[in-house]
C-alpha positions as CSV (number, residue, x, y, z in Angstrom):
1,M,-8.1,15.4,14.2
2,V,-10.9,13.0,14.0
3,N,-11.8,9.8,15.8
4,Q,-10.9,6.4,14.4
5,K,-14.4,5.6,13.2
6,L,-14.7,4.4,9.6
7,D,-15.0,7.4,7.3
8,A,-14.6,9.9,10.2
9,A,-12.2,12.1,8.1
10,D,-14.6,12.0,5.1
11,D,-17.5,12.9,7.4
12,W,-15.6,15.8,8.8
13,T,-14.7,17.0,5.3
14,I,-18.3,16.9,4.2
15,Q,-19.5,18.8,7.3
16,N,-17.0,21.5,6.7
17,I,-16.7,21.8,2.9
18,R,-18.7,24.6,1.3
19,C,-19.8,25.5,-2.2
20,M,-16.8,26.6,-4.4
21,D,-14.3,25.0,-2.0
22,I,-11.6,22.7,-3.4
23,C,-11.1,19.1,-2.3
24,V,-8.1,17.2,-3.4
25,T,-8.7,13.4,-3.3
26,N,-8.6,10.1,-5.1
27,D,-11.5,8.9,-3.0
28,I,-14.4,8.6,-5.5
29,L,-17.1,8.4,-2.9
30,L,-15.8,11.4,-1.0
31,A,-15.5,13.2,-4.4
32,E,-19.2,12.5,-5.1
33,R,-20.3,13.9,-1.7
34,C,-18.2,17.0,-2.2
35,I,-19.6,17.6,-5.7
36,K,-23.1,17.3,-4.2
37,K,-22.2,20.2,-1.9
38,G,-21.0,22.3,-4.8
39,A,-17.3,21.9,-4.2
40,F,-14.6,21.4,-6.9
41,V,-12.8,18.1,-6.8
42,I,-9.4,17.6,-8.2
43,K,-7.4,14.4,-8.1
44,P,-3.7,14.6,-7.2
45,N,-2.8,13.9,-10.9
46,G,-4.6,17.2,-11.9
47,S,-7.7,15.6,-13.3
48,F,-11.1,16.7,-12.1
49,Y,-14.1,14.8,-10.8
50,T,-17.2,16.5,-12.0
51,E,-21.0,16.0,-12.1
52,D,-20.4,14.7,-15.7
53,N,-17.8,12.0,-14.9
54,I,-18.4,11.0,-11.2
55,G,-21.1,8.5,-12.1
56,V,-18.8,6.6,-14.5
57,A,-16.0,6.7,-11.9
58,I,-18.3,5.2,-9.2
59,A,-19.5,2.5,-11.6
60,I,-15.9,1.5,-12.5
61,C,-15.1,1.4,-8.8
62,K,-18.0,-0.9,-8.0
63,I,-17.1,-3.2,-10.9
64,K,-13.5,-3.4,-9.6
65,E,-14.8,-4.2,-6.1
66,I,-16.9,-7.1,-7.5
67,I,-13.9,-8.4,-9.3
68,R,-11.7,-8.1,-6.2
69,D,-14.4,-9.9,-4.1
70,K,-14.1,-12.8,-6.6
71,G,-10.4,-13.0,-5.8
72,E,-9.1,-11.5,-9.0
73,I,-6.5,-8.8,-8.9
74,T,-7.3,-5.4,-10.3
75,N,-4.9,-2.6,-11.2
76,S,-4.1,0.0,-8.6
77,Y,-3.6,3.6,-9.4
78,P,-0.6,4.3,-11.7
79,K,2.5,5.8,-10.1
80,F,2.4,9.5,-9.6
81,S,4.6,11.0,-12.3
82,K,6.3,14.4,-12.9
83,A,3.7,15.0,-15.6
84,D,0.9,14.4,-13.0
85,R,2.6,16.9,-10.6
86,S,2.8,19.5,-13.3
87,K,-0.8,19.0,-14.4
88,F,-1.9,19.3,-10.8
89,L,0.1,22.5,-10.2
90,D,-1.2,24.0,-13.4
91,R,-4.8,23.5,-12.2
92,M,-4.1,25.3,-8.9
């Protein structure tokens, strides 16, 4: 358990994750921090965040944030499908 401070769970994860550990998350900024510590990051749909694709993911996230701040609606994550579940389980 962690306190209710903003990002307390992320901070705990980063303090405790080690090189070669696995983090399962959709949180792009947490993923970036885990990658920097040498951990593997897998999204619940079975896709990976890597050093090669995390920069693009962060850029897209920031663009969507700017669009939302202007009052426009952006798409949320697609629904979790049976194919996503299978892909995730295949990666484990």
